[in-house]
N, C-alpha and C positions, 0 to 999 in steps of 0.2 A: 260825434264819436269818428274815429279813423281806425283803418285796420292797424293792428300791432305789427311792429317789425321784431323779428327774434333772431337769435344766433342758432347755428347748428348745435347739435348734440356735442356736448364735450367729449374730448378723447378719452378721459377718465372721470369716474364717478357719476356718470349719467346726468340728466337734465330735467328738471320740473317746469313744465309750462302751465300757467293759469289761464283759464278762460275768462274773457271780458264780461260775460254775463254774471259771473258769480260776484262781481263788484256790485251788481244791482242789489242782491239779497244783502249782501254784507252792509252797503251804505243804507239800506232800507231798515235793517235791523238796529243800526246805530242811531237812526232818527225817529224810530217809533217803538213804543211800548208793546205794540200788539204782535210784534214778530221776533223771533230769535232764530239765531244761527248756530248750527252744531255740526261738526264733521261726524260722519255716521258709518258710511260704508266704503268699501274698496273692492276692486275687481283686478285680477291678474290676467294679462293678455299675452298670447304669443302672437307678435305681429309676423305675419308670413315674410319669406325671403322677398326680396326685390328683383324684379326680371323685367326687361323692357317690353317682351312680347309674351305675356303669361299664357295666353290660350285658354283652355278649360281648367287648368289648375289655378287655385287661389293664391297665385303669387300677388305681390303688390306691384301692380303696372303703373308707375307714376306718369306715363304718357297716355293714359287711358282717354282722359278728357280731352276735348278739342283745344282748350286753352293750353294745357300742358303739352300736347303733341306739337304745337308750333314752336315750342321754347326749349324744350330738352333736346340738346344736340350732342351729348356726350362729352362736353369740354369741362365739366365740373365733376367732383367726386359725389358718390351716391349718398354720401352723408349730407352734402350740400342740397342734393335734389330732393331727398326726403325732407329737409326743413323747408324748402320752397313749397312742395306740396302741402304740407301741414299749415304753413303761413298763408300762401296764395290761393289754396282753396278752402280749408276748414276754417281758420281764423277770419279769413275775409269774407266768406259767407255768413259767418256769424255776426260781423260787424254790419254787413248789409242789412240783414234782417233787423237787429236791433236799432237800425237807424231808419227804418222804413216808417212812412208817414202813419200807417195804420196800427204800428206796434203798441201793444199794452204792457207797459213795465211793471204793472201791479199784480199781474199774475204770478202766483207762487212758482209756477213751472217755468224754467227757462228753455231755451231752444238748444242750449249747448250740446247735451248728450245726443239728441236727434241729429244734429249737423256733424258731430263726430262720427257717429255710425253711417251717416250718409256719405261722408268722405271715404271711409273705409270701403263702402259697397261700390262707390263709383271707381276705385283703383283696383275693383276685382278682388280685395282681400277677404270679404265675408260674404256668405250667402246662407240662405234659411229654407226651412220646410215647415209645415204646420205640426204643431205638438200633438202626440198620440194622446189616446185615454190613459196609457201606462205613464205618461209624463205629467199631464195636467190633472189635477185631483178632480176638478169639476168644470162643466161647461158654464156654470154661473160666472166664473172669471172671465168670460168672453174669449175670443180668439187670441190664442198665444202661439208663439213660434220658438223653435230651436234652430240651431245651426245644422247643416246638412250632416249626414252621417260621414265618419272619417273613412277615407279611401285613398287611392292613389292620386286621386285629382282633388282631394280637399282635406285639409288638416284645420280643425276647430281653432278659432281666435280666443274666445272667453273660456278661460280654464278654471277660475275660480272666484267665488264670491264670499267675502268676509266682513266681519264688523269692526270698525275703528273703536277700540275700547279706551284708549288712553289719549287724551289732548291736554297738553300742559300750556299754561301761560308763562313766559318769563317777562318779567319787568324789573329795570333797575335804572340807575340815574343816566346811563349811557344808551340803553336800547330797550326796545320792547317787541317781542315777536311771540308766535305760537309754535309749538312743536305738536306735530302730528306723528303718532307711533303706528306703524302697521306691522303685525306680527302674524306669521303663518307658522302654527304650532308644529312639533314634530310628528305628532299622532295623525295630522291631516294628509290627505290625498287631494285630488281635484274634486270640484264639485261635479257629481255625476251628471246631472242635468242642468243646464244653464237655460232659462226661458226668457223670452222677449215678449213684449207687447207694442203695439203701434199706438201712438197718442196724437191726435190732433187738436188744435184749439186755434184762436183767432190769431196767434202769431206764426203758426206753422200748420197748414192744412193743405189738402189736395187742391191743385190747380194754381197754387201760387207760384209767382216767379218774380225774381228779383234782378233788376237792370241797373247797371251802373251809368247814371246819367249826370254827370257833373256839370258845373257851370261852364266849364271850358270843355269842348268836346274832345280836345286832344288828350284829355287826362282820363278818358273813359275805359281805356284798356289797362290803367294801372290800378293797384290795390285801392279799396275804397277811402277816400279822403287824401290819396296820395297823388303826386303828379311826377313829370319827368325830372324835376329838381330833387325829389326825395333821394337821399342818400341812405343806403341800406348799410348799417355798420358792420355787418359781416360780409359785405359783398354779395348778397343773395339778390335775385331778380325781384323788381317790384312790379312786374307784370302779373295781373290776376290770372288764375286758371279757372276759367269760365266753363260751364256746361255747353254754352253756345257762344262761339267766338266771332261769328258773323252773321249775316241775314240770310245765308244760303247753307245747304248741307255741303258744304266743302269748306275746307281749311288749309292753310299754307304750312308746309313742313318747314324745319329750321334752314333748309336751302332755297326756299321760296318756291318750291314745287306744289301743286295743288294736290291735296289729299282728299279722296272721295270718302263717303260713309257707305258701309256694306251692313247687311242684316244676314244672319246665318238661317238657312232654310233646312230643316232636318229632313223634310220629305226628299229633297233633292241631294242632300249632304254637300250643299255648296253655299257660297256667299253671294247675296243678290245686291245688286248696286240700288241705291236710293232712286225711289221713282219707278222701279221695274217690278211687275209681278205683286203689285200691292204692297211693296216694301214700306214699313213705317219704322223710322227711328224712334227711340224711346220718348222723345218729346216731338210734338207734332209740327209746330211752327218755329223754326229758328229765329232768334232775336239776338243781335250782336251785344256781347259783353253782359250775359244774362245767366242766371242759375234758374233751375227748374225743379219743383217738387213733382212728385208723381200726380198726373193729370186728374184722375177720376177717384182712386181710393188707396189707402195706405196698407191694406190687409191682404195683398197678393203677393206669395212668396215665389212666383214663377221667376225662371231664369230665362235669359236671352243672351245669345252670342253675338257680338258686333266685331267690326273691323273698320279702321281707318287706314287708308293705304295710298301712298303716293310713288313715284318711281324710285325714290331713295329711301322711304321709311314705311314700315308697315307694323301695325299694332292690333292683336286680335285679344279678345277678352270675354269673360262671361259675367254678366251682370244680373243681381237680383232687382225685382221691382219692389220690394218690401220698403217702406219708408215710415217715417215717424218712429223710428226704432229707439226702444228704451229697454233697459235691464228690468225684469220682474223681481223686486226685492220682497215680495209678499210670500212668505214660507207656506202660507195655507194653500197657495196655488200649486205647489209642488206635491206630486202624487208620492214621491219618495220621501217627503218629510212627513212621516206619520207618527204621532205621539203613541199609537197603540204599540208600536215597536221600538219606543224610547228615543225617537228621533224628532226633536221639537223644534229645531233651529238650523240654520246653515252650518254652524259649529259641528253639531252632530252628524249632520248630512255628510260633511266633508271627511268624517271619521268612518263612516259606514263602510260595509263589504264591497259596495259599488265603486267606491272611490279608489284611485291608483295614482301611480307616479305621473308627474307631468313637468313641462318646460314652460318658461315665462320669460319675457324680455321687456314689459311695460306693465305700469300700475295705474289704474283709474282711481281717483280719489273723489268721493261723493260728499255732500253734506245735507242736512235736513233744515227746511224752513218751516217752523211751527208757531202756533199760537200758545203761549205760556199757560193760558187757561186750559188748553186741550192739548197736551203734547202728544196724544197717540196719534192726532190727524195731522202728520206731516208730509210735506213734499220733498222728495229726495231729487237732487239736481247734481249734475257733474261739475266738479271744482277745476280739476286739473289733471294732466297726463304725466307721469314720470317714465321716461324712456331709460332703462337701465344703463345703456352703453350706447357708443356712436355705432354708425353703419360700418361694417368691416367689407372690404370688396371682394367679390369672387370673380370667376372668369365670365359668368353670365349676368352679374348683377351685384348684389350685396346682401347682407343679412344683419341684424341686431343680435349680438350673442346672447345666448340664453342661459338662465340658471335653472338648474334640474332639481325639482321637489321630490325627494324620496319619502314614501310612505313605508314605515316599519312593516315587515312581512313576517307574522308569527310563524308561518309554516317553514319559511327557509331560514328564519332567523336574522335576515337583514336588517340592518339599523336604518331609521329614518333620520331626516335632518330637517332644521327649521330655519326660516329667515326673519329678519327685523329690519325695517327701514324707518329712518327719523327724516321727516321733513320739515324744516325751519320755514315759517311763513311769515313775512313781515307785511302789515298792511299799512298803507300810506293814508291815514284819515285824519279827522280833526281831533282836537284835544279832548273831545269828550270819552267818557269810558265805554269801551266797546262792549256790545251786548254778546259777543261771542261766549258761548258757554264752555267753562272748563270742567271736563268730565272727572278729573281726579279731585279737585276741591274748589268749590265755589268762592271760599273765601282767604285761602291761604296760597297765593300763587308762587310756591316754591318751585325751583326748577326740578323736573323729574330726573335731570343728569345728576344733581346733587344727591338726590334720594337714591339712585342707583349706585353713586359713588359710595354712600352711606352703607348700603346693603353689601358692597363688595368688600368694605373694611370689616364690615361684621363677620363676613364668610372667612376672611383671613384671620380675624381674631378667633374664631371658632376652629380653624384649622391648627393655629398655633396652641391653642389650649388643649386639643386632643393629642397633640404631639407631646406637650408637657405631661399629660396623664399617662401617655404610653411610657415617657421616660421614667416617671414616679413608679410606675408599675414594675419596671425592670429593676430600679434601685431597691424596692422592697423585697423583691426576689433575692436579690444578692445580699441584703442585710440579712434576711431569714437564713441563707446558707451560711453566712460568717456566724450567727448566732449558734447553728448546729455544730460548728467547729470548736466551739468553746468546751475544753476538756472537763469533764467531772471526775471525781475519784474513782467511780465505776469504770470510766472510760479508760483512765491510765492503768488501773489493774489489768484490763483486757488487753492493752497494748503491750504491756510488759510480759504477759503470759504468752503472746503471740511471738515476741522477740525470743523468748527463751525456747519456744518450740523450734523456730527456724534455726537457731543456733545448734541445738542437738541434731537437726536433720544434717547441716553441714559437716558437723564432726563426724557423723556416721558414715559420711561419704568421701572422707578426706583421701581414701585409697584411690578412689576413681580419679579426682583431680591431680593426685600424685603420679598417675599412670596415663597421662594424656597422649604419650607417643604410641601406645598401643591401640588407643581409640582411633587416632588418626589414620593408622594402618588398615583398620577394619573398615573405615569410611572409603578409603582409596579403593580396596578390594571390592566393596559392594559397587562402587562406581564402574570399575572395569568389568564386572560380571554383567551389570545392566547393558553397558555399551557393547558387550559382545552379543547379548540377546538381540539388541536393535539391529545389528549389522549381520545377523544370521550366522555366526560363527559358533553356534551351540545347537544342540539336539531339540532346542525349545522352538516353538513357533508362536507369533503374535496374531491374535484374533481381534478383529474390529467389530465394534458394536454397530451393525447395520440397521438396528431398529429405529434409529433417530432419523433415518431417510424415509420420506413418504412421498407419494406420486400426487403432483398437482394436475390442472386441467390440461388435457392433451398429452400426458406423460405417463409411462408405465415403467416400473421398476422389476427387474427379474433378479431375484436373490437366491435362486435355486443352487447356484455354485457356491460352496463354502469359501468365505473370505472375499467374495467380489460381488459386485452389483452392475447390472446391465440397465442403462437408461435408454430408452426409445420413445418415439412419439406414437401415439394411438389416433392422433386426430386426422382425419380425411380433409378433403377440400372443403367440404361442407359439413356443417353440424346440424343434423336432421333433428328438428323439434318433435313433439308429440303428435302434431297433426300437419304434416307438410303439404297434404293434398287437400284443398278446400274448394268449394263451391260457391258461387254467387248465389245461386238459387236456394241453396239449402243452408249455408253457413253463415252468409252474410245478414246484416239486419237492414231491412227495407224501411228507409226513411222517407219523408215526403220529396226530397230532392236529391237523395244519394242512397248508394248501397254502401254500408260501412261494415268493417271487420277489424276487431282488435286482435293482435298478435303479440307475444312477449319476445322480447330480444333476447337471445341466449348468446353465449360466449362463441367467439371465432365467426367464420361465415356462416350466415343464415340462408335457407332455402325454403321457397314457397311456390307451389304450382296450383293454378286455377284450372280445374277440370272440366268447366262447363262446355256445352256445344256437342257437336259429333263431327266426325271426319268429313272435311269439306264444307261444313256449315257452322261459322263461329256463332257463339251465343249473342242473341240480340240485347242490347242495352238500352234503356229508357231514362236513365239518369246518371250523374256521376257516380264513379267508383272510388271510394275512399278507405284507405288502410291506415289504422293508427297503430304504431309500433311503440309498445310499452316498454320504457327504459328504467322503469322504477327500481327493480331488482339487479338487472344487468346494465351498467352504463355503457355508452358507446365509447369504443377505443378507436384510436387513430389508425387508419388503414382497415378496420372492419368493415364488412360488406354484407348485403343481403341481396340474394337473386330471386327474382320473381318471373316466372315463365308460365306458359299457357298450353294446355293440351290441343285444343281445338281453336282458341282465340275468342276475342270478343268484337262483336260488331258495334263500334262507338259512334258510327255516322248512319243513319237511317231516317226512316220517316218520323221517328219521334224526335229527332234532332241531333246536334253534335254534342258529344259528352267527352269528358276528362277522367284520366285515372291519377289520383293524387294520393301521396304518401305524407303522412304528419308524423312527428314525434316529439320530445320533450314533456313527457307525461307529468312531470313535477314543476312545470314552468321555471326551470332553472334560468331562462333568459328575462324573467321578471316582467313578463308581458300583461299579466294579470289574468292570463287564462292558459289552461292545459293545452297541450298538443299544439303550440303554436308555431313550431318549427316545421317548415315545409321541407322535406327531404326530396320529394321528387314531384313534377308536375308534368305528366305526359298527356299530350293532346290527342284528340281524336285522329289528326293527321299523322302522328307518328304511328299509330296503329294501322292506319290505311297503307302508309308506306311499307309496313313490315309484313303485308298480309294478314292483318288482324291479329297476329300472334307474336309480338315482338318480345324479346328476352330484355329485362329491365335489370340492370345491376346498379345498386347505389353503393357508393364508397364514402366513408366518413373521412374528411380531410382535416377537420378541426373539432373535437368533441366539446370544447368549451363554448364555441361560437355556434355550434350546430351548422357547420358548412359542409355540404356534401357535393360529390360529383355523380352525375347520373350518366350511364352508358346505354344505348338502346341498340340492339343489334338483333 
C-alpha cells in the first residue's frame, strides 16, 4: 500500500475523500459470506477556521506538527495547505498503520476514525473533557468524553449525529455505482450532547509509533511508498507531516532556521524550553520521520500548551492528550436519550427542546460491518469525509464556508430548514456481485432518482387535477347563475309590474324634469351659502369635533378653550417606574454566584438607583451583580436609555474577590440564541467602580433594537 495522492477541495460543489481502510471491509465483504457492508451513520462537523498561530483557541493550526512546521511557508493558498495537511498527515498515517508488519486486517474495526480525530487534535481543532453524570446514562458504558464547553476559546466541532436511511444501487449497461442519501430534516436541531469513547486494539494502542523506513533512506521524508520522483497531480507537497521530523527536539523552519520546542508552564505563566525545569514534550524520545500514539493511556482528556519557535516563525497551540477517539453511536449511553420521555433514538434527540440551530461545513460518512446471522452485532467504521466547500482566505488564515441549519421555533414562529446530500460512490472491484446492502430494495435496484422523478410527476399531476377541480367548481357556479336567469311566467309578470310602476313615477314627476333651470339655480344658491359659511362672511360659526383627538404616551391635550386644542408634552427626562429605588440586600435575589434583579422596561428613559451602603462606606459585594431588563411588554427603541446610579456605591473589589456589574436583556430570545436574556447590554468591571469612587453612574443607550446593540457610558 502507498499513501494516496489527492486534489484540493474543488472551488464549487465540495469534495468527498474516501479512506483507504474502507477498501479492506468492502473487499472482505465481496469475498466472504460471513460479513456484509452497509452505510449506516453520518456526522456533521464544523471544521474551525484556519489560523497559522492558533494559541489557546481551537483554530486549525496546520503548522502545529513539526513536519508541517518545516514545510508550510505561505507560498500556497490555504485551500492547498488544508489538502496537504489532510493528505500528508491523516491519509499518510493511515497508510503507514495499515502497512505495518503487525497490522491485523481481519479486525472488524479499522483505524480510520481514530486517525482522523488524531489529525484534528494534532492541528489543535478539537479538545475534550470527561462526560458528566448528566450526559452519560450509566458508568457501565465505561469512560466517555465530550468536547469542551463552548467559550470564547472553543467552538464545538461535531454538531450532529444522524442515520443514513437511504442507499440505492444504480446498475446499467454503461455504469454501476451506489448512491448514499444524507438527509437532515426540518424539525431537527443539533445533537445536544455528542459523546466519544477511546478504543485501543492490536492495530492502534498506547505506546505505538510508526516510522517511515523505506529501502532508500532518501525517501524517508516522503509520503509512505512515495519518493522524490513522485508527481503530485495537483502540485501539492509529497513530504510527509510527521509528529517527529528529526532525532532531536529541534526542527528547521521553511527558511532553514532552527525551531526549538517549548512547553507552557501555567505556574509561571511562561513557556519553558525543552530540557529545562523538567519540561517534557508530549512524546518522550524523538525519532526521525515518525508518528506517535499516546505513550501510556488513551483516556486522559488533559490539555497541554506547546510552542515551536525559530527566529522567523512561531507556532503556539493547545493540544489534547486523548487518543483512540471514536464517536459513540450507542443511544443507550446517552442520558438525554430517554424512552420514558419519548426520546428513543438520535432522530428524536435532535428534535428535543435541548437541540438548537447550528452551522456545519463537513460530513463524515460511516458504514457497518456485520455478520448476516447476527445483524445487531455490528462494527461502525468511518468511510469518508465530505468537505462542503473550498477554503476561503481571510486576513489571518482561511475558513471552509458553513451552512446554517435552523430549527423551527414554536415560540417565535421562525421557520426551520432542511438539507439533503447525495454522494455517488463507484467501487473498482472484480466482476462478482457486490455484497453491499441496498437499504431501499434488495432485489429491484431501480434508481432512487427515477423514483423521485416519478414522485415529482405525481405531485405535478395532483396540482393540475386540483386546478381543474377548482375550474370545474367555478363553471358549476356560473351555470347555476345562468339557470337562475331563465325567465318563468311568474318572473315576466313581476318584471312587467315593476316597469309599469317606474313609468307612472316618471310621469308624475315630469314637471320637475321640465323645470331644470330652477333646480340648477337652487343648487348654485346652496353652494354660495356654504362657501360664505366656510369663509366667515356670515353670522354662523363652524365647530370642529375635537373628541377624535386623544393623548398618547408623553403627550397631553388641553381642550378647555372652545374650538381649539393645545398639544404639549408631559414627559420629563426620566420615566420613573413603580420602584426606582432598590437595595441589593433587600430586593435582589441571592444566587450561589450572583445577586440578580428583574426590572421591567418602560417607555422613554428609565431610571434606577441602588441605595445600599452608608455615607462614606459603600456596600461590600461578594459576588457578581446582575440586572435582567424585561423587554417583553415594552420593546427597546432606538435611542432609548436607562440610567443606573448609586446612593453610597458598591465595593466590588475586596477580600472576597473582584466582581462585575452586568446587565442583560432580550427576555423573549429575539436573537434566537436558544436561551432568554442572552443579550449583554452592559458589562461594568470592578475597576470601573474603583475608578469612579465605587459609585459610578451607568447610562445604557440602545443603538440598534433589532440586533440589541448598546452603548455604555460610565461617569
